[in-house]
C-alpha positions as CSV (number, residue, x, y, z in Angstrom):
1,X,-5.2,-11.9,-13.8
2,X,-5.6,-8.2,-14.2
3,X,-4.5,-6.1,-11.3
4,X,-6.2,-2.9,-10.2
5,X,-4.0,0.2,-9.9
6,X,-3.9,-0.2,-6.1
7,X,-3.1,-3.9,-6.3
8,X,-0.3,-3.1,-8.8
9,X,1.1,-0.3,-6.6
10,X,1.0,-2.4,-3.4
11,X,2.6,-5.5,-5.0
12,X,5.2,-3.3,-6.7
13,X,6.2,-1.8,-3.4
14,X,6.1,-5.2,-1.6
15,X,8.3,-6.9,-4.1
16,X,10.9,-4.1,-3.7
17,X,11.4,-4.8,0.0
18,X,11.5,-8.6,-0.6
19,X,10.5,-9.5,3.0
20,X,7.2,-9.9,4.8
21,X,5.5,-6.6,5.4
22,X,2.3,-5.0,6.6
23,X,0.7,-3.6,3.5
24,X,-0.7,-0.7,5.5
25,X,2.9,0.6,5.7
26,X,2.7,1.3,2.0
27,X,-0.4,3.4,2.3
28,X,1.2,6.8,3.0
29,X,2.8,7.1,-0.5
30,X,-0.5,6.1,-2.1
31,X,-2.7,8.2,0.2
32,X,-0.8,10.9,2.0
33,X,-2.7,12.4,5.0
34,X,-4.1,15.9,4.3
35,X,-1.6,18.6,5.2
36,X,1.4,16.3,4.9
37,X,2.4,17.2,1.3
38,X,5.6,18.9,2.5
39,X,6.4,16.0,4.9
40,X,6.5,13.1,2.5
41,X,9.6,12.7,0.5
42,X,8.9,11.7,-3.1
43,X,10.3,8.4,-4.2
44,X,12.3,8.1,-7.3
45,X,11.3,5.2,-9.6
46,X,12.5,2.0,-8.0
47,X,13.0,3.6,-4.6
48,X,10.8,3.3,-1.5
49,X,10.9,6.2,0.9
50,X,9.4,5.7,4.3
51,X,9.2,9.2,5.9
52,X,7.6,9.5,9.3
53,X,4.5,11.6,9.0
54,X,3.3,14.0,11.6
55,X,-0.4,14.6,12.0
56,X,-0.1,17.9,13.9
57,X,-3.1,20.1,13.1
58,X,-4.8,17.4,11.1
59,X,-7.9,16.6,13.0
60,X,-11.5,15.7,12.3
61,X,-12.2,19.2,11.2
62,X,-9.5,19.3,8.5
63,X,-11.2,19.7,5.1
64,X,-9.5,16.7,3.5
65,X,-9.7,14.2,6.4
66,X,-13.0,12.6,5.3
67,X,-11.8,11.8,1.8
68,X,-8.4,10.6,3.2
69,X,-10.2,8.3,5.7
70,X,-12.4,6.9,3.0
71,X,-9.4,6.2,0.7
72,X,-7.5,4.6,3.7
73,X,-10.4,2.2,4.3
74,X,-10.6,1.4,0.6
75,X,-6.9,0.5,0.7
76,X,-7.4,-1.8,3.6
77,X,-10.1,-3.5,1.6
78,X,-7.8,-3.8,-1.4
79,X,-5.1,-5.4,0.9
80,X,-7.7,-7.9,2.2
81,X,-8.9,-8.8,-1.3
82,X,-5.3,-9.4,-2.4
83,X,-5.1,-12.1,0.2
84,X,-8.4,-13.6,-1.0
85,X,-7.1,-13.6,-4.6
86,X,-3.9,-15.4,-3.6
87,X,-1.6,-12.4,-4.6
88,X,-0.1,-12.3,-1.1
89,X,0.0,-14.7,1.8
90,X,0.1,-14.1,5.5
91,X,3.3,-15.3,7.0
92,X,2.8,-13.7,10.4
93,X,-0.8,-13.0,11.6
94,X,-1.2,-9.7,13.4
95,X,-2.8,-10.8,16.6
96,X,-4.4,-7.3,16.7
97,X,-1.2,-5.4,17.5
98,X,-0.4,-4.5,13.9
99,X,-1.4,-5.6,10.4
100,X,-0.7,-9.1,9.1
101,X,2.8,-9.5,7.7
102,X,2.4,-10.7,4.1
103,X,4.7,-11.7,1.3
104,X,4.0,-11.9,-2.4
105,X,3.0,-15.3,-3.8
106,X,4.1,-16.8,-7.1
107,X,0.6,-15.9,-8.5
108,X,1.3,-12.3,-7.3
109,X,4.6,-12.2,-9.0
110,X,3.1,-13.6,-12.3
111,X,0.4,-11.0,-12.2
112,X,2.8,-8.2,-11.3
113,X,5.2,-9.2,-14.1
114,X,2.3,-9.3,-16.6
115,X,1.1,-5.8,-15.4
116,X,4.6,-4.4,-15.9
117,X,4.3,-5.4,-19.5
118,X,1.0,-3.6,-20.0
119,X,1.1,-0.4,-22.0
120,X,0.8,2.7,-19.8
121,X,2.4,1.1,-16.7
């Protein structure tokens, strides 16, 4: 199975934490909010950095908010499709308070390992 860039990035981050996680928690490194460039610490290869973001001054009138919102919604769709494809499985449903906690499946690990072997990744 060929992974999209977003699927690859999300699976790669999920496998690094090696515990059930809400995939939306990985969105900020992939789609930093507008105006947050100085607030997100860059991760070194193999390292996940969860830096709290502040949204001060980033409102509906910010020039980059529409594009950021569109990308955020696209990432949610990618996460949902990853479930449908069997790359991740829900181990704790959200109940609406937060996102589903998921973990990588064996199929997800196989696809991720194959993608790591692809040139350019």
